[in-house]
A tleap script that builds the chain and sets N, CA, C and O, in Angstrom:
source leaprc.protein.ff14SB
mol = sequence {
  NMET LEU VAL VAL PRO ARG ASN VAL TYR VAL
  PRO MET LEU SER TRP LEU THR GLN LYS MET
  SER ASN SER SER SER SER ALA ALA ASP ASP
  ASP ALA HIE LEU ASP GLU VAL PRO ASP GLY
  ALA GLY CYS THR GLU ILE TRP GLU HIE LEU
  SER ASP GLY ARG ASP ASP CASP
}
set mol.1.N position { 1.098 -1.087 -0.165 }
set mol.1.CA position { -0.091 0.035 0.094 }
set mol.1.C position { 0.796 1.149 0.243 }
set mol.1.O position { 1.725 1.239 1.045 }
set mol.2.N position { 0.382 2.075 -0.691 }
set mol.2.CA position { 1.600 3.603 -0.865 }
set mol.2.C position { 0.843 4.112 0.150 }
set mol.2.O position { -0.195 3.661 0.632 }
set mol.3.N position { 1.711 5.493 0.541 }
set mol.3.CA position { 1.462 5.733 2.245 }
set mol.3.C position { 1.661 6.882 1.595 }
set mol.3.O position { 2.876 7.062 1.506 }
set mol.4.N position { 0.954 7.887 1.017 }
set mol.4.CA position { 1.303 9.673 1.018 }
set mol.4.C position { 1.608 10.479 1.780 }
set mol.4.O position { 0.617 10.472 2.510 }
set mol.5.N position { 2.452 11.410 2.295 }
set mol.5.CA position { 2.337 12.150 3.556 }
set mol.5.C position { 1.486 13.025 3.363 }
set mol.5.O position { 1.476 13.619 2.285 }
set mol.6.N position { 0.421 13.365 4.513 }
set mol.6.CA position { -0.330 14.770 4.600 }
set mol.6.C position { 0.259 16.008 3.642 }
set mol.6.O position { -0.330 16.507 2.683 }
set mol.7.N position { 1.945 16.474 4.300 }
set mol.7.CA position { 2.060 17.429 3.078 }
set mol.7.C position { 2.422 17.113 2.353 }
set mol.7.O position { 3.630 17.334 2.442 }
set mol.8.N position { 2.160 16.533 1.287 }
set mol.8.CA position { 2.165 16.042 -0.791 }
set mol.8.C position { 0.615 15.948 -0.763 }
set mol.8.O position { 0.137 16.087 -1.888 }
set mol.9.N position { -0.285 15.752 0.207 }
set mol.9.CA position { -1.774 15.424 -0.613 }
set mol.9.C position { -2.158 16.086 -0.157 }
set mol.9.O position { -3.267 15.986 -0.681 }
set mol.10.N position { -2.381 17.743 1.274 }
set mol.10.CA position { -3.207 18.328 1.422 }
set mol.10.C position { -2.670 19.917 0.085 }
set mol.10.O position { -3.434 20.722 -0.448 }
set mol.11.N position { -1.789 19.855 0.011 }
set mol.11.CA position { -1.367 20.993 -1.474 }
set mol.11.C position { -1.600 20.389 -2.217 }
set mol.11.O position { -2.172 21.170 -2.977 }
set mol.12.N position { -1.625 18.729 -3.044 }
set mol.12.CA position { -2.303 18.421 -4.462 }
set mol.12.C position { -3.377 18.755 -4.726 }
set mol.12.O position { -3.730 19.254 -5.794 }
set mol.13.N position { -4.433 18.394 -3.247 }
set mol.13.CA position { -5.726 18.784 -2.964 }
set mol.13.C position { -6.236 20.045 -3.249 }
set mol.13.O position { -7.068 20.335 -4.108 }
set mol.14.N position { -5.685 20.749 -2.480 }
set mol.14.CA position { -5.846 22.384 -2.660 }
set mol.14.C position { -5.710 22.854 -4.261 }
set mol.14.O position { -6.520 23.649 -4.737 }
set mol.15.N position { -5.004 22.492 -4.768 }
set mol.15.CA position { -4.493 22.794 -6.357 }
set mol.15.C position { -5.557 21.957 -6.457 }
set mol.15.O position { -6.611 22.377 -5.981 }
set mol.16.N position { -5.551 20.848 -6.969 }
set mol.16.CA position { -6.571 20.184 -7.854 }
set mol.16.C position { -7.835 21.133 -7.430 }
set mol.16.O position { -8.186 21.844 -8.372 }
set mol.17.N position { -8.583 21.311 -6.266 }
set mol.17.CA position { -10.231 22.237 -5.685 }
set mol.17.C position { -9.862 23.387 -6.764 }
set mol.17.O position { -10.783 23.863 -7.427 }
set mol.18.N position { -8.256 23.941 -6.995 }
set mol.18.CA position { -8.466 25.783 -7.102 }
set mol.18.C position { -8.866 25.075 -8.790 }
set mol.18.O position { -9.966 25.409 -9.231 }
set mol.19.N position { -8.195 24.352 -9.474 }
set mol.19.CA position { -8.032 24.164 -10.741 }
set mol.19.C position { -9.118 23.928 -11.208 }
set mol.19.O position { -9.366 24.298 -12.355 }
set mol.20.N position { -10.246 23.114 -10.294 }
set mol.20.CA position { -11.321 22.738 -10.831 }
set mol.20.C position { -12.679 23.644 -10.770 }
set mol.20.O position { -13.681 23.442 -11.455 }
set mol.21.N position { -12.463 24.935 -9.575 }
set mol.21.CA position { -12.717 25.873 -9.154 }
set mol.21.C position { -13.094 26.844 -10.486 }
set mol.21.O position { -14.199 27.151 -10.933 }
set mol.22.N position { -12.058 27.117 -10.832 }
set mol.22.CA position { -11.520 27.682 -11.948 }
set mol.22.C position { -12.150 27.545 -13.783 }
set mol.22.O position { -11.953 28.240 -14.780 }
set mol.23.N position { -13.023 26.180 -13.501 }
set mol.23.CA position { -13.053 25.532 -14.814 }
set mol.23.C position { -13.506 25.809 -15.647 }
set mol.23.O position { -13.535 26.983 -15.280 }
set mol.24.N position { -14.030 25.851 -16.711 }
set mol.24.CA position { -15.357 26.839 -17.339 }
set mol.24.C position { -16.642 26.126 -17.482 }
set mol.24.O position { -17.732 26.694 -17.423 }
set mol.25.N position { -16.441 24.612 -17.711 }
set mol.25.CA position { -17.619 23.974 -17.822 }
set mol.25.C position { -17.997 23.846 -16.280 }
set mol.25.O position { -17.298 24.056 -15.288 }
set mol.26.N position { -19.503 23.378 -16.404 }
set mol.26.CA position { -20.174 23.308 -15.328 }
set mol.26.C position { -21.048 21.723 -14.946 }
set mol.26.O position { -21.316 20.916 -15.836 }
set mol.27.N position { -21.333 21.543 -13.762 }
set mol.27.CA position { -21.431 20.252 -13.600 }
set mol.27.C position { -23.323 20.254 -14.562 }
set mol.27.O position { -23.843 19.140 -14.619 }
set mol.28.N position { -23.841 21.012 -14.966 }
set mol.28.CA position { -24.319 21.322 -15.651 }
set mol.28.C position { -24.494 20.867 -17.201 }
set mol.28.O position { -25.353 20.173 -17.745 }
set mol.29.N position { -23.073 21.687 -17.813 }
set mol.29.CA position { -22.789 21.000 -19.218 }
set mol.29.C position { -22.431 19.679 -19.334 }
set mol.29.O position { -22.808 19.120 -20.364 }
set mol.30.N position { -21.563 18.798 -18.241 }
set mol.30.CA position { -21.443 17.212 -17.717 }
set mol.30.C position { -22.607 16.559 -18.409 }
set mol.30.O position { -22.532 16.003 -19.505 }
set mol.31.N position { -24.262 16.739 -17.283 }
set mol.31.CA position { -24.791 16.159 -17.254 }
set mol.31.C position { -26.088 16.321 -18.587 }
set mol.31.O position { -27.133 15.672 -18.631 }
set mol.32.N position { -25.647 17.329 -19.540 }
set mol.32.CA position { -26.941 17.844 -20.205 }
set mol.32.C position { -27.107 16.177 -20.668 }
set mol.32.O position { -28.116 15.507 -20.450 }
set mol.33.N position { -25.820 15.674 -21.383 }
set mol.33.CA position { -26.739 14.670 -22.012 }
set mol.33.C position { -27.936 13.492 -21.356 }
set mol.33.O position { -28.495 12.570 -21.950 }
set mol.34.N position { -27.999 13.704 -20.661 }
set mol.34.CA position { -28.943 12.872 -19.847 }
set mol.34.C position { -30.011 13.572 -19.126 }
set mol.34.O position { -30.628 12.995 -18.231 }
set mol.35.N position { -30.314 15.028 -19.533 }
set mol.35.CA position { -31.453 15.835 -19.422 }
set mol.35.C position { -32.478 15.072 -19.693 }
set mol.35.O position { -33.238 15.284 -18.749 }
set mol.36.N position { -33.081 14.160 -20.534 }
set mol.36.CA position { -34.181 13.472 -20.586 }
set mol.36.C position { -34.657 12.253 -19.838 }
set mol.36.O position { -35.732 11.844 -19.399 }
set mol.37.N position { -33.350 11.825 -19.877 }
set mol.37.CA position { -33.625 10.384 -18.896 }
set mol.37.C position { -34.025 10.878 -17.127 }
set mol.37.O position { -33.384 11.508 -16.286 }
set mol.38.N position { -35.586 10.140 -17.119 }
set mol.38.CA position { -36.154 10.299 -16.078 }
set mol.38.C position { -35.169 10.469 -14.485 }
set mol.38.O position { -34.123 9.950 -14.096 }
set mol.39.N position { -35.904 11.227 -14.027 }
set mol.39.CA position { -35.218 11.060 -13.097 }
set mol.39.C position { -35.330 9.201 -11.909 }
set mol.39.O position { -36.405 8.623 -12.069 }
set mol.40.N position { -34.372 8.518 -10.964 }
set mol.40.CA position { -35.132 6.934 -10.629 }
set mol.40.C position { -34.404 6.319 -12.050 }
set mol.40.O position { -34.331 5.108 -11.841 }
set mol.41.N position { -33.901 6.573 -13.238 }
set mol.41.CA position { -33.875 5.639 -14.269 }
set mol.41.C position { -32.525 4.932 -13.701 }
set mol.41.O position { -31.513 5.444 -13.224 }
set mol.42.N position { -32.905 3.443 -13.946 }
set mol.42.CA position { -31.687 2.911 -13.695 }
set mol.42.C position { -30.245 2.440 -14.822 }
set mol.42.O position { -29.898 3.394 -15.518 }
set mol.43.N position { -29.560 1.354 -15.016 }
set mol.43.CA position { -28.273 1.558 -15.907 }
set mol.43.C position { -29.221 1.310 -16.684 }
set mol.43.O position { -29.787 2.403 -16.661 }
set mol.44.N position { -29.862 0.629 -17.412 }
set mol.44.CA position { -30.591 0.100 -18.428 }
set mol.44.C position { -30.771 1.630 -19.285 }
set mol.44.O position { -30.183 2.179 -20.217 }
set mol.45.N position { -31.948 1.959 -18.380 }
set mol.45.CA position { -33.010 3.093 -19.406 }
set mol.45.C position { -31.502 4.216 -19.983 }
set mol.45.O position { -31.304 4.771 -21.064 }
set mol.46.N position { -30.625 4.181 -18.618 }
set mol.46.CA position { -29.304 5.226 -19.318 }
set mol.46.C position { -28.894 5.143 -20.583 }
set mol.46.O position { -28.789 5.959 -21.499 }
set mol.47.N position { -28.612 3.620 -20.421 }
set mol.47.CA position { -27.878 2.914 -21.523 }
set mol.47.C position { -28.233 3.002 -23.238 }
set mol.47.O position { -27.490 3.051 -24.218 }
set mol.48.N position { -29.805 2.994 -23.082 }
set mol.48.CA position { -30.887 2.798 -24.249 }
set mol.48.C position { -30.707 4.624 -24.159 }
set mol.48.O position { -30.429 5.053 -25.279 }
set mol.49.N position { -30.756 5.200 -23.612 }
set mol.49.CA position { -31.040 6.779 -23.815 }
set mol.49.C position { -29.992 7.028 -24.960 }
set mol.49.O position { -30.136 7.316 -26.148 }
set mol.50.N position { -28.771 6.792 -24.093 }
set mol.50.CA position { -27.778 6.868 -24.330 }
set mol.50.C position { -26.667 6.523 -26.189 }
set mol.50.O position { -25.704 6.912 -26.850 }
set mol.51.N position { -27.994 5.362 -26.136 }
set mol.51.CA position { -27.154 4.283 -27.352 }
set mol.51.C position { -28.152 5.246 -28.343 }
set mol.51.O position { -27.670 5.997 -29.192 }
set mol.52.N position { -29.351 5.135 -28.149 }
set mol.52.CA position { -30.069 6.149 -29.129 }
set mol.52.C position { -29.755 7.303 -29.788 }
set mol.52.O position { -29.765 7.458 -31.009 }
set mol.53.N position { -29.364 8.430 -28.623 }
set mol.53.CA position { -28.370 9.217 -29.624 }
set mol.53.C position { -27.663 8.966 -29.552 }
set mol.53.O position { -27.317 9.837 -28.754 }
set mol.54.N position { -25.897 7.772 -29.805 }
set mol.54.CA position { -25.582 7.771 -31.162 }
set mol.54.C position { -25.758 7.133 -31.802 }
set mol.54.O position { -24.772 6.780 -32.450 }
set mol.55.N position { -27.148 6.452 -32.159 }
set mol.55.CA position { -28.312 6.582 -33.866 }
set mol.55.C position { -28.256 7.141 -34.439 }
set mol.55.O position { -27.901 7.031 -35.613 }
set mol.56.N position { -28.706 8.318 -33.657 }
set mol.56.CA position { -28.724 9.679 -34.370 }
set mol.56.C position { -27.797 10.767 -34.906 }
set mol.56.O position { -28.179 11.724 -35.578 }
set mol.57.N position { -26.450 10.501 -34.511 }
set mol.57.CA position { -25.175 11.040 -35.568 }
set mol.57.C position { -25.135 10.146 -36.236 }
set mol.57.O position { -24.331 10.107 -37.167 }
savepdb mol mol.pdb
quit
């Protein structure tokens, strides 16, 4: 098991958090392809929705 010292991972996580906060895309942009999938849909419904989208391309 790899053990990373706290003085290494805390600055790394801080940098990553700042980098993600300054990112131009939002969570809404990342999930836009799932807008038409109903809440509570399972893996099969999501797969079918994504597959239908690929067929249209």
